[in-house]
C-alpha positions in Angstrom: 0.0 0.0 0.0 1.4 3.3 -1.0 1.9 6.3 1.2 -0.1 4.8 4.1 2.1 6.3 6.9 1.9 9.7 5.3 -1.8 9.7 4.9 -2.3 8.5 8.5 -0.2 11.3 10.0 -1.3 14.1 7.6 -3.7 15.9 9.9 -1.2 16.1 12.7 1.6 17.2 10.4 -0.5 20.0 9.0 -0.9 21.6 12.4 2.8 22.4 12.8 4.2 25.5 11.1 7.7 24.6 12.1 8.2 21.8 9.7 11.3 21.9 7.5 9.3 22.7 4.4 6.5 25.2 4.9 3.3 23.7 3.6 1.9 27.2 2.9 4.7 28.1 0.3 5.3 26.5 -3.0 8.3 27.7 -5.1 8.4 28.0 -8.9 11.6 29.1 -10.4 11.9 30.0 -14.1 15.5 29.7 -15.1 17.3 31.1 -18.1 20.3 29.0 -19.0 21.4 31.2 -21.9 20.6 28.5 -24.4 17.0 27.8 -23.2 14.6 28.0 -20.4 13.3 25.5 -17.8 11.0 25.7 -14.7 11.6 23.9 -11.5 8.9 23.6 -8.8 9.3 22.6 -5.1 6.5 21.6 -2.9 6.2 20.5 0.7 5.1 16.9 0.6 2.5 17.5 3.3 0.8 20.0 1.1 0.7 17.5 -1.9 -0.7 14.9 0.4 -3.4 17.2 1.6 -4.4 18.2 -1.9 -4.5 14.7 -3.1 -6.8 13.8 -0.2 -9.2 16.4 -1.6 -9.1 14.9 -5.0 -9.2 11.2 -4.0 -10.5 9.3 -1.1 -8.0 7.6 1.2 -8.8 4.1 -0.1 -8.1 5.2 -3.7 -4.9 6.8 -2.7 -3.7 3.8 -0.8 -4.2 1.6 -3.8 -2.3 3.9 -6.2 1.1 2.9 -7.4 3.9 5.4 -7.1 3.7 6.2 -10.9 -0.1 6.6 -10.7 0.3 9.1 -7.8 2.9 11.0 -9.8 0.6 11.1 -12.8 -2.4 12.3 -10.8 -0.4 15.0 -9.1 1.1 16.3 -12.4 -2.3 16.3 -14.0 -3.6 18.6 -11.1 -0.5 20.7 -11.5 -1.1 21.2 -15.1 -4.7 22.1 -14.6 -3.8 24.9 -12.1 -0.7 26.4 -13.8 -0.7 28.8 -16.7 2.4 30.5 -18.0 2.1 32.8 -21.0 5.1 34.3 -22.7 4.6 37.0 -25.4 0.9 36.0 -25.4 1.6 32.3 -26.0 0.7 29.6 -23.4 3.7 27.3 -22.5 2.9 23.7 -22.3 4.3 21.5 -19.6 5.3 18.5 -21.7 8.9 17.4 -21.2 9.9 17.0 -17.6 10.0 14.9 -14.6 9.1 14.6 -10.9 11.0 13.4 -7.8 9.0 12.6 -4.8 10.8 12.8 -1.4 9.9 12.2 2.2 9.6 16.0 2.9 9.7 17.6 -0.5 8.7 16.9 -4.1 10.6 18.5 -7.0 9.3 18.9 -10.5 11.1 20.2 -13.6 9.9 21.0 -17.1 12.0 22.1 -20.1 10.3 25.1 -21.9 11.9 25.2 -25.4 9.2 27.5 -26.8 10.2 30.5 -24.6 12.4 32.9 -26.8 15.8 33.9 -25.5 14.7 37.4 -25.1 11.0 37.4 -24.1 9.0 40.7 -23.9 6.4 39.9 -21.3 5.2 37.1 -19.1 1.9 36.4 -17.5 1.6 33.7 -14.7 -1.3 32.2 -12.9 -0.7 29.5 -10.3 -3.7 28.4 -8.2 -2.2 25.2 -6.7 -3.0 24.6 -3.0 -5.4 27.7 -3.1 -7.6 26.0 -0.6 -4.8 26.1 2.1 -5.3 29.2 4.3 -2.7 31.9 3.6 -1.2 29.8 0.7 1.6 31.6 -1.2 3.0 30.5 -4.5 6.4 32.1 -4.9 7.3 32.7 -8.6 10.9 33.5 -9.3 12.9 34.3 -12.5 16.6 33.7 -12.5 18.8 34.9 -15.4 22.3 34.4 -13.9 24.3 36.0 -11.1 22.9 36.3 -7.6 19.7 38.1 -8.4 16.2 36.5 -8.4 13.2 38.4 -9.5 10.4 37.4 -7.1 6.6 37.6 -7.4 4.3 36.4 -4.5 1.1 34.9 -5.8 -1.7 34.6 -3.3 -5.5 35.1 -2.9 -4.8 38.8 -2.6 -3.8 39.1 -6.2 -5.9 36.1 -7.5 -2.7 34.1 -7.8 -1.6 36.1 -10.9 1.2 38.4 -12.0 2.2 40.2 -15.1 5.8 41.3 -15.9 7.7 42.9 -18.6 11.3 42.4 -19.8 13.2 45.7 -20.4 16.2 46.2 -22.7 18.4 46.9 -19.6 17.8 43.3 -18.5 15.5 44.2 -15.6 12.0 42.7 -15.1 9.2 44.8 -14.0 5.8 43.9 -12.5 2.9 45.5 -14.3 -0.4 45.9 -12.6 -3.1 44.7 -14.9 -6.3 46.8 -14.4 -9.3 44.5 -14.6 -11.8 45.4 -17.2 -15.1 46.2 -15.6 -17.7 45.3 -18.3 -20.6 46.4 -16.3 -19.1 49.8 -15.7 -18.2 50.1 -19.4 -21.8 49.2 -20.5 -23.3 51.5 -17.8 -21.1 54.4 -19.1 -22.1 53.8 -22.7 -25.8 53.8 -21.6 -25.5 57.0 -19.7 -23.7 58.7 -22.6 -26.5 57.7 -25.0 -29.1 59.1 -22.6 -27.3 62.4 -22.3 -27.1 62.7 -26.1 -30.8 61.9 -26.4 -31.7 64.5 -23.7 -29.5 67.2 -25.3 -31.1 66.4 -28.7 -34.7 66.6 -27.3 -33.9 70.0 -25.6 -32.4 71.4 -28.8 -35.4 70.3 -30.9 -37.8 71.9 -28.3 -35.9 75.1 -28.4 -35.9 75.2 -32.1 -39.7 74.4 -32.2 -40.4 77.2 -29.7 -38.2 79.6 -31.7 -40.1 78.8 -34.9 -43.5 79.3 -33.1 -42.5 82.6 -31.6 -41.3 83.9 -35.0 -44.6 82.8 -36.6 
């Protein structure tokens, strides 16, 4: 039976914030090798087990083989991860997963990212049901500097960034489009035009009558 001990101790383990790998933080690092890009992901094992218990019952999980468990988690990961570079969605196709006792690591090669991208949009909702969950998205392009973006419920687990010619990466706040406000504004504008037209027509009519 797979992962029986972990499943049995899961509820107790989740109660401790002092575990070696914080269950409330998952890390995603997009790395530029100079010849191509890849993304590596690091998850606390206790967070993965908690999520899998929400997707499957304990009996189903206990009957899963290790490979089936990996496939099920990677499917969940792909469904809750979206990376767009220059408007094109990157597919998580070529990669691998290593499950440890305390941490799981996932890596994917991303050959479709250009060497000098213009902008990136990221959405990662994994483990969003965990209270105060933070998904840390980092970009590494050499040296000691990591550009970091903290994705949480406060920003809907999304971030948008632009690459500048000086090599720096800037976060760009995307103003949500309020469709209702736009429609309301158009309706109000049309009403104002109609009212003005009616007033002008009345004045012209009164002027014609007085002249007659």
